[in-house]
VMD Tcl script that builds the backbone (N, CA, C; Angstrom):
set m [mol new atoms 510]
animate dup $m
set s [atomselect $m all]
$s set {name element resname resid chain x y z} {
  {N N MET 1 A -4.316 3.489 32.477}
  {CA C MET 1 A -4.749 4.723 31.802}
  {C C MET 1 A -3.867 5.926 32.171}
  {N N PHE 2 A -3.477 5.957 33.376}
  {CA C PHE 2 A -2.580 7.064 33.874}
  {C C PHE 2 A -1.238 6.902 33.263}
  {N N HIS 3 A -0.696 5.699 33.240}
  {CA C HIS 3 A 0.697 5.450 32.744}
  {C C HIS 3 A 0.840 5.823 31.257}
  {N N GLU 4 A -0.149 5.444 30.469}
  {CA C GLU 4 A -0.023 5.720 28.995}
  {C C GLU 4 A -0.361 7.132 28.641}
  {N N LYS 5 A -1.050 7.909 29.453}
  {CA C LYS 5 A -1.323 9.320 29.252}
  {C C LYS 5 A -2.156 9.592 27.938}
  {N N TRP 6 A -2.994 8.512 27.621}
  {CA C TRP 6 A -3.928 8.697 26.449}
  {C C TRP 6 A -5.151 9.431 26.831}
  {N N GLY 7 A -5.574 9.196 28.050}
  {CA C GLY 7 A -6.836 9.777 28.504}
  {C C GLY 7 A -7.900 8.699 28.549}
  {N N TYR 8 A -8.860 8.990 29.432}
  {CA C TYR 8 A -9.995 8.017 29.677}
  {C C TYR 8 A -10.788 7.695 28.419}
  {N N MET 9 A -11.140 8.795 27.733}
  {CA C MET 9 A -12.071 8.620 26.599}
  {C C MET 9 A -11.471 7.765 25.518}
  {N N ILE 10 A -10.202 7.923 25.119}
  {CA C ILE 10 A -9.649 7.109 24.089}
  {C C ILE 10 A -9.528 5.653 24.518}
  {N N ILE 11 A -9.126 5.414 25.778}
  {CA C ILE 11 A -8.968 4.103 26.213}
  {C C ILE 11 A -10.304 3.416 26.352}
  {N N PHE 12 A -11.285 4.164 26.843}
  {CA C PHE 12 A -12.703 3.580 26.873}
  {C C PHE 12 A -13.172 3.242 25.475}
  {N N TRP 13 A -12.894 4.117 24.484}
  {CA C TRP 13 A -13.367 3.832 23.078}
  {C C TRP 13 A -12.593 2.616 22.600}
  {N N ASN 14 A -11.334 2.476 22.833}
  {CA C ASN 14 A -10.637 1.305 22.318}
  {C C ASN 14 A -11.083 -0.039 22.890}
  {N N PHE 15 A -11.502 0.015 24.092}
  {CA C PHE 15 A -12.047 -1.225 24.701}
  {C C PHE 15 A -13.514 -1.453 24.467}
  {N N ALA 16 A -14.329 -0.389 24.376}
  {CA C ALA 16 A -15.775 -0.579 24.397}
  {C C ALA 16 A -16.314 -0.291 22.959}
  {N N GLY 17 A -15.787 0.691 22.243}
  {CA C GLY 17 A -16.345 1.021 20.962}
  {C C GLY 17 A -15.818 0.296 19.735}
  {N N VAL 18 A -14.511 0.217 19.709}
  {CA C VAL 18 A -13.821 -0.502 18.590}
  {C C VAL 18 A -14.305 -1.913 18.323}
  {N N PRO 19 A -14.349 -2.792 19.381}
  {CA C PRO 19 A -14.785 -4.177 19.048}
  {C C PRO 19 A -16.168 -4.276 18.484}
  {N N PHE 20 A -17.050 -3.342 18.710}
  {CA C PHE 20 A -18.408 -3.360 18.263}
  {C C PHE 20 A -18.516 -2.693 16.885}
  {N N THR 21 A -17.788 -1.638 16.637}
  {CA C THR 21 A -17.996 -0.903 15.363}
  {C C THR 21 A -17.205 -1.552 14.229}
  {N N TYR 22 A -16.035 -2.251 14.483}
  {CA C TYR 22 A -15.304 -2.837 13.450}
  {C C TYR 22 A -16.075 -3.957 12.788}
  {N N CYS 23 A -16.978 -4.599 13.450}
  {CA C CYS 23 A -17.605 -5.811 12.945}
  {C C CYS 23 A -18.995 -5.643 12.312}
  {N N TYR 24 A -19.481 -4.377 12.237}
  {CA C TYR 24 A -20.786 -4.189 11.638}
  {C C TYR 24 A -20.996 -4.829 10.294}
  {N N SER 25 A -20.033 -4.736 9.353}
  {CA C SER 25 A -20.122 -5.323 8.013}
  {C C SER 25 A -20.200 -6.898 8.113}
  {N N ILE 26 A -19.449 -7.378 8.959}
  {CA C ILE 26 A -19.432 -8.908 9.111}
  {C C ILE 26 A -20.760 -9.426 9.662}
  {N N VAL 27 A -21.195 -8.703 10.652}
  {CA C VAL 27 A -22.517 -9.188 11.280}
  {C C VAL 27 A -23.627 -9.002 10.254}
  {N N TYR 28 A -23.628 -7.882 9.445}
  {CA C TYR 28 A -24.569 -7.640 8.465}
  {C C TYR 28 A -24.572 -8.791 7.368}
  {N N MET 29 A -23.375 -9.120 6.977}
  {CA C MET 29 A -23.201 -10.206 5.907}
  {C C MET 29 A -23.657 -11.600 6.496}
  {N N ALA 30 A -23.473 -11.758 7.819}
  {CA C ALA 30 A -23.854 -13.117 8.338}
  {C C ALA 30 A -25.329 -13.169 8.526}
  {N N LEU 31 A -26.066 -12.020 8.737}
  {CA C LEU 31 A -27.501 -12.057 8.981}
  {C C LEU 31 A -28.344 -11.862 7.682}
  {N N HIS 32 A -27.815 -11.504 6.600}
  {CA C HIS 32 A -28.528 -11.212 5.407}
  {C C HIS 32 A -28.194 -12.097 4.186}
  {N N ASN 33 A -29.085 -12.182 3.321}
  {CA C ASN 33 A -28.891 -12.974 2.079}
  {C C ASN 33 A -27.795 -12.297 1.262}
  {N N PRO 34 A -26.826 -13.113 0.764}
  {CA C PRO 34 A -25.690 -12.544 -0.092}
  {C C PRO 34 A -26.157 -11.812 -1.260}
  {N N SER 35 A -27.359 -12.125 -1.781}
  {CA C SER 35 A -27.847 -11.440 -3.036}
  {C C SER 35 A -28.019 -9.976 -2.694}
  {N N MET 36 A -28.192 -9.524 -1.449}
  {CA C MET 36 A -28.437 -8.144 -1.143}
  {C C MET 36 A -27.182 -7.279 -1.232}
  {N N TYR 37 A -26.030 -7.901 -1.126}
  {CA C TYR 37 A -24.849 -7.118 -1.169}
  {C C TYR 37 A -23.785 -7.747 -2.195}
  {N N GLN 38 A -24.307 -8.359 -3.220}
  {CA C GLN 38 A -23.435 -8.987 -4.179}
  {C C GLN 38 A -23.108 -7.995 -5.262}
  {N N PHE 39 A -21.806 -7.993 -5.592}
  {CA C PHE 39 A -21.271 -7.082 -6.617}
  {C C PHE 39 A -20.540 -7.871 -7.682}
  {N N SER 40 A -20.072 -7.192 -8.711}
  {CA C SER 40 A -19.281 -7.871 -9.717}
  {C C SER 40 A -17.923 -8.205 -9.207}
  {N N ILE 41 A -17.245 -9.158 -9.798}
  {CA C ILE 41 A -15.926 -9.582 -9.443}
  {C C ILE 41 A -14.956 -8.363 -9.518}
  {N N LEU 42 A -15.142 -7.484 -10.483}
  {CA C LEU 42 A -14.292 -6.334 -10.744}
  {C C LEU 42 A -14.391 -5.398 -9.542}
  {N N THR 43 A -15.577 -5.246 -8.960}
  {CA C THR 43 A -15.790 -4.392 -7.825}
  {C C THR 43 A -15.095 -4.917 -6.579}
  {N N TYR 44 A -15.211 -6.239 -6.371}
  {CA C TYR 44 A -14.537 -6.839 -5.237}
  {C C TYR 44 A -12.974 -6.748 -5.427}
  {N N ILE 45 A -12.514 -6.934 -6.642}
  {CA C ILE 45 A -11.106 -6.778 -6.825}
  {C C ILE 45 A -10.614 -5.350 -6.571}
  {N N ALA 46 A -11.411 -4.348 -6.994}
  {CA C ALA 46 A -11.063 -2.994 -6.738}
  {C C ALA 46 A -11.012 -2.653 -5.242}
  {N N LEU 47 A -12.029 -3.179 -4.503}
  {CA C LEU 47 A -12.105 -3.006 -3.097}
  {C C LEU 47 A -10.941 -3.654 -2.396}
  {N N TYR 48 A -10.660 -4.870 -2.797}
  {CA C TYR 48 A -9.565 -5.610 -2.256}
  {C C TYR 48 A -8.210 -4.904 -2.432}
  {N N CYS 49 A -8.035 -4.442 -3.707}
  {CA C CYS 49 A -6.802 -3.701 -3.992}
  {C C CYS 49 A -6.729 -2.446 -3.231}
  {N N THR 50 A -7.718 -1.711 -3.080}
  {CA C THR 50 A -7.775 -0.525 -2.273}
  {C C THR 50 A -7.474 -0.738 -0.865}
  {N N LEU 51 A -8.024 -1.860 -0.334}
  {CA C LEU 51 A -7.754 -2.260 1.104}
  {C C LEU 51 A -6.294 -2.616 1.252}
  {N N LEU 52 A -5.749 -3.435 0.357}
  {CA C LEU 52 A -4.316 -3.817 0.501}
  {C C LEU 52 A -3.365 -2.682 0.336}
  {N N THR 53 A -3.709 -1.773 -0.602}
  {CA C THR 53 A -2.863 -0.583 -0.788}
  {C C THR 53 A -2.874 0.287 0.439}
  {N N ALA 54 A -4.032 0.505 1.029}
  {CA C ALA 54 A -4.111 1.291 2.230}
  {C C ALA 54 A -3.375 0.570 3.361}
  {N N TYR 55 A -3.523 -0.683 3.477}
  {CA C TYR 55 A -2.788 -1.431 4.503}
  {C C TYR 55 A -1.241 -1.268 4.300}
  {N N TYR 56 A -0.861 -1.426 3.059}
  {CA C TYR 56 A 0.683 -1.311 2.795}
  {C C TYR 56 A 1.136 0.036 3.210}
  {N N ILE 57 A 0.384 1.086 2.787}
  {CA C ILE 57 A 0.799 2.471 3.177}
  {C C ILE 57 A 0.858 2.638 4.653}
  {N N PHE 58 A -0.252 2.198 5.323}
  {CA C PHE 58 A -0.370 2.309 6.778}
  {C C PHE 58 A 0.801 1.615 7.431}
  {N N ASP 59 A 1.112 0.390 7.116}
  {CA C ASP 59 A 2.133 -0.423 7.757}
  {C C ASP 59 A 3.560 0.184 7.550}
  {N N THR 60 A 3.818 0.689 6.290}
  {CA C THR 60 A 5.138 1.229 6.004}
  {C C THR 60 A 5.289 2.583 6.624}
  {N N LEU 61 A 4.283 3.371 6.635}
  {CA C LEU 61 A 4.443 4.773 7.376}
  {C C LEU 61 A 4.608 4.588 8.817}
  {N N ILE 62 A 4.004 3.667 9.477}
  {CA C ILE 62 A 4.176 3.477 10.849}
  {C C ILE 62 A 5.607 2.956 11.099}
  {N N SER 63 A 6.037 2.057 10.249}
  {CA C SER 63 A 7.364 1.513 10.331}
  {C C SER 63 A 8.424 2.644 10.183}
  {N N GLN 64 A 8.154 3.575 9.190}
  {CA C GLN 64 A 9.069 4.682 8.925}
  {C C GLN 64 A 9.132 5.571 10.151}
  {N N LYS 65 A 8.038 5.849 10.812}
  {CA C LYS 65 A 8.032 6.763 11.916}
  {C C LYS 65 A 8.740 6.062 13.165}
  {N N SER 66 A 8.493 4.800 13.291}
  {CA C SER 66 A 9.183 4.020 14.434}
  {C C SER 66 A 10.662 4.002 14.233}
  {N N CYS 67 A 11.105 3.635 13.011}
  {CA C CYS 67 A 12.529 3.602 12.735}
  {C C CYS 67 A 13.154 4.969 12.823}
  {N N PHE 68 A 12.470 6.003 12.424}
  {CA C PHE 68 A 12.958 7.412 12.539}
  {C C PHE 68 A 13.212 7.774 13.952}
  {N N LYS 69 A 12.277 7.401 14.827}
  {CA C LYS 69 A 12.478 7.738 16.265}
  {C C LYS 69 A 13.638 6.964 16.799}
  {N N MET 70 A 13.785 5.722 16.442}
  {CA C MET 70 A 14.997 4.930 16.954}
  {C C MET 70 A 16.239 5.570 16.362}
  {N N GLN 71 A 16.297 5.905 15.093}
  {CA C GLN 71 A 17.460 6.533 14.497}
  {C C GLN 71 A 17.825 7.871 15.255}
  {N N MET 72 A 16.887 8.633 15.600}
  {CA C MET 72 A 17.191 9.910 16.277}
  {C C MET 72 A 17.663 9.695 17.703}
  {N N GLN 73 A 17.239 8.579 18.340}
  {CA C GLN 73 A 17.689 8.264 19.663}
  {C C GLN 73 A 18.995 7.461 19.634}
  {N N GLY 74 A 19.437 7.018 18.420}
  {CA C GLY 74 A 20.654 6.265 18.343}
  {C C GLY 74 A 20.485 4.844 18.755}
  {N N THR 75 A 19.278 4.264 18.734}
  {CA C THR 75 A 18.940 2.956 19.202}
  {C C THR 75 A 18.346 2.029 18.021}
  {N N TYR 76 A 18.614 2.463 16.862}
  {CA C TYR 76 A 18.030 1.730 15.724}
  {C C TYR 76 A 18.708 0.374 15.533}
  {N N LYS 77 A 17.945 -0.663 15.446}
  {CA C LYS 77 A 18.366 -2.041 15.030}
  {C C LYS 77 A 17.305 -2.501 14.042}
  {N N PRO 78 A 17.750 -3.175 12.976}
  {CA C PRO 78 A 16.747 -3.750 12.115}
  {C C PRO 78 A 15.893 -4.751 12.783}
  {N N CYS 79 A 14.607 -4.699 12.600}
  {CA C CYS 79 A 13.633 -5.554 13.241}
  {C C CYS 79 A 13.290 -6.704 12.326}
  {N N TRP 80 A 13.362 -7.939 12.808}
  {CA C TRP 80 A 13.041 -9.073 11.929}
  {C C TRP 80 A 11.687 -9.674 12.310}
  {N N THR 81 A 10.686 -8.796 12.269}
  {CA C THR 81 A 9.302 -9.264 12.502}
  {C C THR 81 A 8.539 -9.349 11.206}
  {N N PHE 82 A 7.398 -9.946 11.314}
  {CA C PHE 82 A 6.482 -10.103 10.140}
  {C C PHE 82 A 5.383 -9.029 10.259}
  {N N PRO 83 A 5.026 -8.368 9.241}
  {CA C PRO 83 A 5.607 -8.354 7.912}
  {C C PRO 83 A 6.698 -7.193 7.859}
  {N N GLN 84 A 7.711 -7.475 7.100}
  {CA C GLN 84 A 8.702 -6.428 6.745}
  {C C GLN 84 A 8.520 -6.042 5.278}
  {N N LEU 85 A 7.745 -4.944 5.086}
  {CA C LEU 85 A 7.417 -4.545 3.724}
  {C C LEU 85 A 8.442 -3.574 3.201}
  {N N PRO 86 A 8.650 -3.542 1.929}
  {CA C PRO 86 A 9.611 -2.616 1.286}
  {C C PRO 86 A 9.257 -1.166 1.628}
  {N N TRP 87 A 10.205 -0.354 1.814}
  {CA C TRP 87 A 10.191 1.103 2.131}
  {C C TRP 87 A 9.675 1.312 3.458}
  {N N GLY 88 A 9.884 0.368 4.407}
  {CA C GLY 88 A 9.583 0.480 5.827}
  {C C GLY 88 A 10.565 1.278 6.604}
  {N N THR 89 A 11.834 1.410 6.107}
  {CA C THR 89 A 12.855 2.198 6.808}
  {C C THR 89 A 13.464 3.194 5.777}
  {N N ILE 90 A 13.691 4.350 6.291}
  {CA C ILE 90 A 14.261 5.442 5.439}
  {C C ILE 90 A 15.643 5.607 5.756}
  {N N GLN 91 A 16.548 5.524 4.839}
  {CA C GLN 91 A 17.956 5.845 5.086}
  {C C GLN 91 A 18.173 7.318 5.019}
  {N N ASN 92 A 18.858 7.873 5.943}
  {CA C ASN 92 A 19.142 9.340 6.045}
  {C C ASN 92 A 17.839 10.233 5.915}
  {N N PRO 93 A 16.939 10.047 6.833}
  {CA C PRO 93 A 15.721 10.754 6.821}
  {C C PRO 93 A 15.941 12.284 7.022}
  {N N THR 94 A 15.083 13.096 6.405}
  {CA C THR 94 A 15.083 14.552 6.680}
  {C C THR 94 A 14.020 14.903 7.696}
  {N N TYR 95 A 14.222 15.921 8.417}
  {CA C TYR 95 A 13.221 16.271 9.445}
  {C C TYR 95 A 13.294 17.829 9.666}
  {N N ILE 96 A 12.245 18.316 10.387}
  {CA C ILE 96 A 12.162 19.664 10.778}
  {C C ILE 96 A 12.237 19.715 12.245}
  {N N GLN 97 A 13.052 20.600 12.781}
  {CA C GLN 97 A 13.183 20.750 14.230}
  {C C GLN 97 A 12.144 21.813 14.650}
  {N N THR 98 A 11.261 21.418 15.561}
  {CA C THR 98 A 10.294 22.450 16.056}
  {C C THR 98 A 10.852 23.232 17.117}
  {N N THR 99 A 10.105 24.287 17.489}
  {CA C THR 99 A 10.499 25.138 18.609}
  {C C THR 99 A 10.485 24.473 19.936}
  {N N HIS 100 A 9.716 23.386 19.977}
  {CA C HIS 100 A 9.536 22.620 21.283}
  {C C HIS 100 A 10.640 21.579 21.372}
  {N N GLY 101 A 11.396 21.423 20.354}
  {CA C GLY 101 A 12.522 20.369 20.342}
  {C C GLY 101 A 12.179 19.084 19.783}
  {N N ASN 102 A 10.987 18.971 19.238}
  {CA C ASN 102 A 10.549 17.772 18.543}
  {C C ASN 102 A 11.077 17.713 17.064}
  {N N LYS 103 A 11.238 16.566 16.608}
  {CA C LYS 103 A 11.683 16.399 15.199}
  {C C LYS 103 A 10.565 15.798 14.363}
  {N N LEU 104 A 10.130 16.497 13.351}
  {CA C LEU 104 A 9.076 16.048 12.510}
  {C C LEU 104 A 9.630 15.476 11.270}
  {N N LEU 105 A 9.333 14.202 10.980}
  {CA C LEU 105 A 9.790 13.463 9.859}
  {C C LEU 105 A 9.250 14.100 8.594}
  {N N MET 106 A 10.151 14.359 7.590}
  {CA C MET 106 A 9.811 14.922 6.382}
  {C C MET 106 A 10.244 14.075 5.125}
  {N N SER 107 A 10.402 12.810 5.398}
  {CA C SER 107 A 10.788 11.880 4.348}
  {C C SER 107 A 9.726 10.767 4.307}
  {N N GLY 108 A 9.863 9.946 3.218}
  {CA C GLY 108 A 8.928 8.807 3.057}
  {C C GLY 108 A 7.471 9.320 2.927}
  {N N TRP 109 A 6.527 8.564 3.426}
  {CA C TRP 109 A 5.090 8.927 3.306}
  {C C TRP 109 A 4.791 10.275 3.992}
  {N N TRP 110 A 5.627 10.629 5.023}
  {CA C TRP 110 A 5.337 11.817 5.867}
  {C C TRP 110 A 5.620 13.098 5.119}
  {N N GLN 111 A 6.274 13.062 4.004}
  {CA C GLN 111 A 6.541 14.269 3.212}
  {C C GLN 111 A 5.303 14.741 2.403}
  {N N PHE 112 A 4.312 13.862 2.288}
  {CA C PHE 112 A 3.154 14.209 1.438}
  {C C PHE 112 A 2.047 14.857 2.207}
  {N N THR 113 A 1.818 14.464 3.429}
  {CA C THR 113 A 0.775 15.018 4.260}
  {C C THR 113 A 1.047 14.920 5.736}
  {N N ARG 114 A 0.322 15.592 6.511}
  {CA C ARG 114 A 0.410 15.494 7.935}
  {C C ARG 114 A -0.555 14.461 8.386}
  {N N LYS 115 A -0.053 13.568 9.284}
  {CA C LYS 115 A -0.859 12.463 9.852}
  {C C LYS 115 A -1.441 11.484 8.712}
  {N N PRO 116 A -0.580 10.982 7.844}
  {CA C PRO 116 A -1.025 10.065 6.805}
  {C C PRO 116 A -1.661 8.811 7.328}
  {N N ASN 117 A -1.239 8.392 8.480}
  {CA C ASN 117 A -1.839 7.191 9.076}
  {C C ASN 117 A -3.352 7.268 9.269}
  {N N TYR 118 A -3.821 8.484 9.583}
  {CA C TYR 118 A -5.280 8.645 9.789}
  {C C TYR 118 A -5.979 8.572 8.445}
  {N N SER 119 A -5.375 9.075 7.452}
  {CA C SER 119 A -5.994 9.054 6.096}
  {C C SER 119 A -6.251 7.679 5.602}
  {N N VAL 120 A -5.134 6.888 5.636}
  {CA C VAL 120 A -5.263 5.507 5.093}
  {C C VAL 120 A -6.040 4.622 6.030}
  {N N ASN 121 A -6.078 4.918 7.296}
  {CA C ASN 121 A -6.962 4.210 8.263}
  {C C ASN 121 A -8.401 4.507 7.916}
  {N N TRP 122 A -8.771 5.725 7.525}
  {CA C TRP 122 A -10.084 6.090 7.200}
  {C C TRP 122 A -10.518 5.376 5.863}
  {N N VAL 123 A -9.497 5.253 4.893}
  {CA C VAL 123 A -9.874 4.566 3.652}
  {C C VAL 123 A -10.144 3.198 3.943}
  {N N GLN 124 A -9.409 2.432 4.770}
  {CA C GLN 124 A -9.677 1.192 5.193}
  {C C GLN 124 A -11.005 1.024 5.813}
  {N N SER 125 A -11.468 1.838 6.700}
  {CA C SER 125 A -12.759 1.830 7.335}
  {C C SER 125 A -13.828 2.030 6.324}
  {N N LEU 126 A -13.620 2.761 5.285}
  {CA C LEU 126 A -14.610 3.052 4.207}
  {C C LEU 126 A -14.799 1.782 3.389}
  {N N THR 127 A -13.686 1.041 3.079}
  {CA C THR 127 A -13.833 -0.154 2.229}
  {C C THR 127 A -14.591 -1.234 3.011}
  {N N TRP 128 A -14.430 -1.268 4.406}
  {CA C TRP 128 A -15.218 -2.222 5.134}
  {C C TRP 128 A -16.748 -1.977 4.970}
  {N N GLY 129 A -17.239 -0.820 4.877}
  {CA C GLY 129 A -18.595 -0.514 4.636}
  {C C GLY 129 A -19.001 -0.738 3.164}
  {N N LEU 130 A -18.153 -0.394 2.247}
  {CA C LEU 130 A -18.413 -0.518 0.800}
  {C C LEU 130 A -18.493 -1.924 0.389}
  {N N CYS 131 A -17.816 -2.833 1.056}
  {CA C CYS 131 A -17.883 -4.252 0.640}
  {C C CYS 131 A -19.280 -4.814 0.771}
  {N N VAL 132 A -20.105 -4.188 1.524}
  {CA C VAL 132 A -21.499 -4.647 1.754}
  {C C VAL 132 A -22.517 -3.775 0.930}
  {N N GLY 133 A -22.006 -2.670 0.437}
  {CA C GLY 133 A -22.992 -1.807 -0.355}
  {C C GLY 133 A -23.556 -0.732 0.515}
  {N N PHE 134 A -24.742 -0.266 0.066}
  {CA C PHE 134 A -25.367 0.759 0.641}
  {C C PHE 134 A -26.797 0.350 1.265}
  {N N CYS 135 A -26.768 -0.904 1.800}
  {CA C CYS 135 A -28.000 -1.554 2.281}
  {C C CYS 135 A -28.503 -0.914 3.607}
  {N N SER 136 A -27.472 -0.409 4.405}
  {CA C SER 136 A -27.847 0.110 5.699}
  {C C SER 136 A -26.815 1.218 6.057}
  {N N PRO 137 A -27.326 2.291 6.706}
  {CA C PRO 137 A -26.370 3.314 7.139}
  {C C PRO 137 A -25.473 2.893 8.238}
  {N N ILE 138 A -25.948 1.937 9.043}
  {CA C ILE 138 A -25.074 1.492 10.191}
  {C C ILE 138 A -23.759 0.959 9.738}
  {N N LEU 139 A -23.679 0.408 8.519}
  {CA C LEU 139 A -22.408 -0.105 7.958}
  {C C LEU 139 A -21.309 1.017 7.844}
  {N N TYR 140 A -21.703 2.242 7.775}
  {CA C TYR 140 A -20.790 3.347 7.587}
  {C C TYR 140 A -20.679 4.129 8.911}
  {N N PHE 141 A -21.125 3.564 10.069}
  {CA C PHE 141 A -20.948 4.264 11.347}
  {C C PHE 141 A -19.504 4.552 11.607}
  {N N TYR 142 A -18.647 3.459 11.544}
  {CA C TYR 142 A -17.300 3.611 11.939}
  {C C TYR 142 A -16.613 4.692 11.043}
  {N N SER 143 A -16.760 4.588 9.731}
  {CA C SER 143 A -16.005 5.491 8.895}
  {C C SER 143 A -16.525 6.950 9.047}
  {N N LEU 144 A -17.829 7.099 9.337}
  {CA C LEU 144 A -18.364 8.538 9.562}
  {C C LEU 144 A -17.893 8.957 10.967}
  {N N PHE 145 A -17.941 8.075 11.971}
  {CA C PHE 145 A -17.441 8.483 13.256}
  {C C PHE 145 A -15.915 8.856 13.148}
  {N N PHE 146 A -15.155 8.048 12.489}
  {CA C PHE 146 A -13.701 8.311 12.417}
  {C C PHE 146 A -13.472 9.605 11.591}
  {N N PHE 147 A -14.266 9.824 10.552}
  {CA C PHE 147 A -14.079 11.062 9.807}
  {C C PHE 147 A -14.437 12.248 10.672}
  {N N THR 148 A -15.400 12.199 11.582}
  {CA C THR 148 A -15.822 13.286 12.385}
  {C C THR 148 A -14.642 13.533 13.482}
  {N N VAL 149 A -14.049 12.459 13.936}
  {CA C VAL 149 A -12.899 12.588 14.823}
  {C C VAL 149 A -11.711 13.239 14.149}
  {N N LEU 150 A -11.460 12.896 12.901}
  {CA C LEU 150 A -10.373 13.452 12.088}
  {C C LEU 150 A -10.552 14.886 11.926}
  {N N VAL 151 A -11.816 15.359 11.509}
  {CA C VAL 151 A -12.103 16.737 11.322}
  {C C VAL 151 A -11.916 17.541 12.638}
  {N N HIS 152 A -12.357 16.964 13.708}
  {CA C HIS 152 A -12.224 17.570 15.049}
  {C C HIS 152 A -10.787 17.747 15.389}
  {N N GLN 153 A -9.988 16.703 15.188}
  {CA C GLN 153 A -8.523 16.787 15.494}
  {C C GLN 153 A -7.883 17.825 14.655}
  {N N TYR 154 A -8.236 17.866 13.372}
  {CA C TYR 154 A -7.629 18.875 12.437}
  {C C TYR 154 A -7.937 20.253 12.890}
  {N N VAL 155 A -9.234 20.551 13.186}
  {CA C VAL 155 A -9.603 21.840 13.608}
  {C C VAL 155 A -8.896 22.265 14.983}
  {N N SER 156 A -8.880 21.347 15.927}
  {CA C SER 156 A -8.282 21.684 17.212}
  {C C SER 156 A -6.753 21.813 17.097}
  {N N SER 157 A -6.090 21.028 16.273}
  {CA C SER 157 A -4.646 21.228 16.114}
  {C C SER 157 A -4.306 22.481 15.318}
  {N N PHE 158 A -5.210 22.891 14.412}
  {CA C PHE 158 A -4.982 24.121 13.629}
  {C C PHE 158 A -5.123 25.310 14.594}
  {N N TYR 159 A -6.124 25.304 15.474}
  {CA C TYR 159 A -6.134 26.394 16.386}
  {C C TYR 159 A -5.011 26.430 17.397}
  {N N GLN 160 A -4.580 25.188 17.789}
  {CA C GLN 160 A -3.488 25.135 18.708}
  {C C GLN 160 A -2.235 25.735 18.096}
  {N N VAL 161 A -1.987 25.387 16.923}
  {CA C VAL 161 A -0.770 25.974 16.173}
  {C C VAL 161 A -0.924 27.404 16.027}
  {N N LEU 162 A -2.115 27.890 15.664}
  {CA C LEU 162 A -2.397 29.308 15.501}
  {C C LEU 162 A -2.132 30.059 16.784}
  {N N ILE 163 A -2.575 29.519 17.867}
  {CA C ILE 163 A -2.401 30.195 19.149}
  {C C ILE 163 A -0.868 30.218 19.493}
  {N N GLN 164 A -0.203 29.114 19.283}
  {CA C GLN 164 A 1.233 29.073 19.556}
  {C C GLN 164 A 1.959 30.071 18.752}
  {N N GLU 165 A 1.587 30.279 17.433}
  {CA C GLU 165 A 2.235 31.187 16.558}
  {C C GLU 165 A 1.988 32.656 17.074}
  {N N LEU 166 A 0.747 32.888 17.455}
  {CA C LEU 166 A 0.442 34.242 17.925}
  {C C LEU 166 A 1.176 34.600 19.199}
  {N N ILE 167 A 1.311 33.586 20.087}
  {CA C ILE 167 A 2.061 33.812 21.310}
  {C C ILE 167 A 3.527 34.009 21.042}
  {N N SER 168 A 4.119 33.233 20.137}
  {CA C SER 168 A 5.508 33.394 19.762}
  {C C SER 168 A 5.808 34.746 19.108}
  {N N ARG 169 A 4.866 35.341 18.543}
  {CA C ARG 169 A 5.085 36.632 17.830}
  {C C ARG 169 A 4.908 37.857 18.794}
  {N N LEU 170 A 4.378 37.566 19.966}
  {CA C LEU 170 A 4.184 38.700 20.908}
  {C C LEU 170 A 5.487 39.114 21.611}
}
mol reanalyze $m
mol bondsrecalc $m
mol representation Tube
mol addrep $m
């Protein structure tokens, strides 16, 4: 915990909370009659396509960020791991240099929004609940919890940037 510098709460959540909250839909499906959560084939196709699209975006944007960091450090080598999805590496990426010396990626998926990995991760969590329907609110615990965390992070980072801007103008 000390070496990674993530903090106790996030590491505790990753070991204790994640394994239990990711599986609510599966446990519900195993314990209940399928007629309770049966949908049309088109609904399942839509959910599956949504999940695959969110996964594709998530995987490629993480790959873009990782390759960008290696490119900036001069250590980039093409990685031959599975999966290698199209648009995972950006040639000649653009970035913004911050006052702290960090480089913020402004190409690929990162040009559209800040923290896109959180957005598509939330979409994935929502589809896990939607695949079972609205039979129980516990099926949406993870997506609601994750949404709350995202709103909290947004508000706290907004105020952090606001304070930094005010200090820099003094």
